C-alpha positions as CSV (number, residue, x, y, z in Angstrom):
1,M,35.5,14.7,3.1
2,N,35.6,18.2,3.5
3,Q,34.1,18.6,0.2
4,T,31.4,16.1,1.3
5,L,30.6,17.7,4.6
6,A,30.6,21.2,2.6
7,A,27.6,19.5,0.3
8,T,25.7,18.8,3.2
9,V,24.9,22.3,3.5
10,L,22.5,21.9,0.7
11,V,20.5,19.3,2.2
12,V,20.1,21.2,5.1
13,I,18.7,24.1,3.0
14,A,16.3,22.0,0.9
15,I,15.3,20.5,4.6
16,I,14.5,24.1,5.8
17,L,12.7,24.6,2.6
18,V,10.3,21.6,3.0
19,E,9.5,22.7,7.0
20,V,9.1,26.1,6.0
21,Q,6.7,25.1,3.9
22,R,5.1,22.4,6.0
23,L,5.0,19.6,3.2
24,G,5.1,16.9,5.7
25,V,8.4,15.4,4.0
26,G,11.6,16.9,6.2
27,K,12.1,13.7,8.1
28,D,11.9,11.6,5.0
29,L,14.7,13.9,3.3
30,F,16.5,13.9,6.5
31,I,16.6,10.5,6.9
32,G,17.1,9.8,2.7
33,A,20.0,12.0,3.1
34,V,21.8,10.1,6.0
35,R,21.0,6.4,4.8
36,S,22.7,7.4,1.5
37,F,25.9,8.9,3.2
38,I,26.2,6.0,5.4
39,Q,25.3,3.4,2.7
40,L,27.6,5.1,-0.2
41,M,30.7,5.3,2.3
42,A,30.1,1.6,3.5
43,V,30.2,0.5,-0.5
44,G,33.0,2.6,-1.4
45,Y,34.9,1.1,1.6
46,V,33.8,-2.4,0.2
47,L,34.8,-1.3,-3.3
48,Q,38.2,-0.2,-2.3
49,Y,39.0,-3.3,-0.6
50,I,37.8,-5.4,-3.3
51,F,39.7,-3.2,-5.9
52,N,43.0,-4.3,-4.0
53,L,42.3,-7.5,-3.8
54,E,41.8,-7.5,-7.8
55,K,40.6,-11.3,-7.6
56,L,37.1,-12.1,-9.9
57,P,35.5,-14.4,-7.4
58,Y,35.4,-11.5,-5.3
59,Q,33.9,-9.4,-7.8
60,I,31.2,-11.9,-9.0
61,L,30.1,-12.5,-5.3
62,L,29.7,-8.5,-5.0
63,L,27.5,-8.5,-8.2
64,L,25.6,-11.6,-6.9
65,I,24.8,-9.7,-3.9
66,M,23.5,-7.0,-5.8
67,V,21.5,-9.2,-7.8
68,V,19.8,-10.6,-4.6
69,I,19.1,-6.7,-3.1
70,A,17.9,-5.9,-6.4
71,S,15.3,-8.8,-6.5
72,F,14.1,-7.7,-2.9
73,T,13.6,-4.2,-4.2
74,A,11.5,-5.6,-7.3
75,K,9.5,-7.7,-5.7
76,G,8.4,-4.7,-3.2
77,R,6.4,-3.7,-6.4
78,A,4.2,-7.1,-6.8
79,K,4.1,-8.2,-3.0
80,E,0.9,-9.8,-3.8
81,L,2.1,-12.0,-6.6
82,P,3.4,-15.1,-5.3
83,G,7.4,-16.1,-6.4
84,A,7.8,-12.3,-7.2
85,F,11.4,-12.8,-5.4
86,F,12.4,-15.7,-7.3
87,I,10.8,-14.8,-11.0
88,S,12.9,-11.2,-9.9
89,F,16.0,-12.8,-9.5
90,I,16.0,-15.0,-12.7
91,A,15.3,-11.9,-14.5
92,I,17.8,-9.9,-13.4
93,L,20.5,-12.5,-13.3
94,T,19.9,-13.8,-16.9
95,G,19.4,-10.3,-18.0
96,A,22.7,-9.2,-16.6
97,T,24.6,-12.3,-16.7
98,F,24.0,-12.5,-20.5
99,T,24.8,-8.7,-21.1
100,L,28.0,-8.8,-19.3
101,G,29.4,-12.4,-20.3
102,L,28.9,-11.3,-24.0
103,M,30.9,-8.1,-23.5
104,L,33.5,-10.0,-21.4
105,L,33.6,-12.9,-24.0
106,L,34.2,-9.9,-27.2
107,R,36.7,-8.4,-24.9
108,L,35.1,-5.1,-25.1
109,I,35.2,-4.6,-21.1
110,S,37.7,-5.8,-18.7
111,T,37.4,-8.1,-15.8
112,E,39.6,-5.4,-13.8
113,P,37.1,-4.4,-10.5
114,N,37.3,-0.8,-11.8
115,Y,35.5,-1.7,-15.1
116,L,33.3,-5.0,-14.2
117,I,31.9,-3.5,-10.9
118,P,30.5,-0.5,-12.1
119,L,28.8,-1.8,-15.2
120,G,27.5,-4.8,-13.8
121,G,25.6,-1.9,-11.1
122,M,24.3,0.2,-13.9
123,V,22.8,-3.2,-15.9
124,I,21.3,-4.5,-12.8
125,G,20.0,-1.5,-11.4
126,N,18.6,-0.7,-14.7
127,T,17.4,-4.4,-15.0
128,M,16.0,-4.5,-11.5
129,N,13.7,-1.1,-12.4
130,G,12.4,-3.5,-15.7
131,T,11.6,-6.0,-13.8
132,A,10.0,-4.5,-10.8
133,L,8.0,-2.3,-13.5
134,V,7.1,-5.3,-15.4
135,L,5.9,-7.4,-12.4
136,M,3.6,-4.2,-11.4
137,R,2.0,-4.2,-14.9
138,V,1.2,-7.6,-15.0
139,S,-0.4,-7.9,-11.5
140,E,-2.7,-5.2,-12.4
141,G,-3.4,-6.3,-15.9
142,M,-4.4,-9.7,-14.8
143,K,-6.8,-8.3,-12.7
144,D,-8.0,-5.5,-15.0
145,K,-8.7,-8.1,-17.9
146,R,-9.7,-10.9,-16.0
147,N,-13.2,-11.0,-17.8
148,E,-11.1,-11.0,-20.8
149,I,-8.9,-13.7,-20.1
150,E,-11.5,-15.8,-18.9
151,A,-13.4,-15.3,-22.3
152,L,-10.4,-16.5,-24.0
153,L,-10.0,-19.4,-21.8
154,A,-13.8,-20.5,-22.2
155,L,-13.3,-20.4,-25.9
156,G,-10.0,-23.1,-25.3
157,A,-7.2,-20.7,-25.2
158,S,-4.1,-21.3,-23.4
159,P,-3.3,-19.3,-20.2
160,R,-0.3,-18.3,-22.1
161,Y,-2.6,-17.0,-25.0
162,A,-4.9,-15.5,-23.2
163,S,-2.8,-13.6,-21.0
164,S,-0.6,-12.5,-24.0
165,R,-1.9,-8.8,-24.6
166,V,-1.5,-7.8,-21.1
167,L,1.9,-9.8,-21.2
168,K,2.8,-7.5,-24.0
169,S,1.7,-4.3,-23.0
170,S,3.5,-4.7,-19.8
171,V,6.8,-5.3,-21.1
172,R,6.2,-2.3,-23.5
173,A,5.1,-0.1,-20.4
174,A,8.5,-1.1,-18.5
175,L,10.6,-0.7,-21.7
176,L,9.2,2.7,-22.9
177,P,11.0,4.8,-19.8
178,F,14.5,3.2,-20.8
179,I,13.5,3.9,-24.5
180,N,12.6,7.7,-23.4
181,T,15.9,8.0,-22.1
182,M,17.9,7.0,-25.1
183,K,15.9,9.2,-27.0
184,I,16.9,12.2,-25.2
185,V,20.5,10.9,-23.8
186,G,23.0,14.1,-23.8
187,L,20.2,17.0,-24.6
188,I,19.0,17.6,-21.3
189,Q,21.6,15.8,-19.2
190,L,25.0,13.9,-19.5
191,P,24.2,10.4,-18.4
192,G,26.3,8.9,-15.3
193,A,29.2,6.9,-17.0
194,M,30.1,10.0,-19.1
195,T,29.8,12.4,-16.4
196,G,32.2,10.1,-14.1
197,M,34.5,9.6,-16.9
198,M,34.8,13.4,-17.5
199,I,35.2,14.2,-14.0
200,A,38.0,11.7,-13.8
201,G,39.9,13.2,-16.7
202,A,39.0,10.9,-19.9
203,S,38.2,13.3,-23.0
204,P,34.9,13.8,-23.9
205,I,35.0,11.8,-26.7
206,E,36.3,8.6,-24.8
207,A,33.7,9.2,-22.4
208,T,31.0,9.4,-24.9
209,R,32.0,5.9,-26.7
210,V,32.1,4.3,-23.1
211,Q,28.6,5.8,-22.4
212,I,27.2,4.3,-25.8
213,M,28.7,1.3,-24.9
214,V,26.8,1.4,-21.6
215,M,23.6,2.0,-23.1
216,Y,23.5,-0.7,-25.4
217,M,24.6,-3.1,-22.7
218,I,21.7,-1.8,-20.3
219,S,19.0,-2.0,-23.3
220,A,19.9,-5.6,-24.0
221,S,19.2,-6.9,-20.1
222,V,16.6,-4.6,-19.7
223,T,14.7,-5.9,-22.5
224,M,15.6,-9.5,-21.7
225,G,14.9,-9.0,-17.9
226,T,11.3,-7.6,-18.7
227,M,10.6,-10.5,-21.0
228,I,11.5,-13.0,-18.7
229,A,9.7,-11.8,-15.8
230,S,6.5,-11.6,-17.6
231,L,6.6,-14.8,-19.0
232,L,7.6,-16.3,-15.6
233,S,4.8,-13.9,-13.5
234,Y,1.5,-14.8,-15.7
235,R,1.9,-18.6,-14.2
236,A,1.3,-17.7,-10.8
237,F,-2.7,-16.2,-11.6
238,F,-3.8,-19.9,-13.3
239,N,-4.2,-23.2,-11.5
240,K,-3.0,-26.5,-12.3
241,A,-6.5,-27.0,-14.5
242,H,-5.4,-23.6,-16.5
243,Q,-8.0,-21.8,-14.2
244,L,-7.8,-18.0,-13.8
245,V,-7.4,-17.9,-9.8
246,E,-8.0,-14.9,-7.8
247,L,-4.8,-13.4,-5.8
248,P,-4.9,-11.3,-2.6
């Protein structure tokens, strides 16, 4: 705790700097620092309780809560899209469940809470980012390409075919940030799982192996989640007569 309190000096310095420069974000920075402290401390105590229980159902429940929170967060990026929460929930849950389930089935990860919960959190968090981005891109693309889509519909194309260019470009845009991260991982900064393991005393080689596994898990979950989100989201832009509708 002494280390944590000492580190707050850095936040105070940051707040002083933005206030001196009158950037107008000093209050937000302060609120962010306080919220992060409270949230992380609360999560720490919850995780400690679950770790002590060592029961899989409680771990699954916590992961489901993470998925729900992630879905609400992703929904915020596409507020005008009907059913954005449901779409996000299905996409994130499917991507994370498939990835974690397969790794458990192959016995590449353990059901121990100190493995399953952190790995699940990283997978869910990254899938949330991809899902949020694809929902935003689909919403923007369907508006920007409205004339093109209506022309294809007039020629007899199905709603899915008429929307295919928007969906593909949206998924591509959602995947690019993670793909770029994979390309430079380890060159500019050390990723979270690897850093955490080395701080905990693991050898760099062991930490590297785990990080590679984590990156591949995330890549599968994000890809699956963004594709599912795109295929579910475009339907909201069409009525039962396959006509393009205007969303608020």
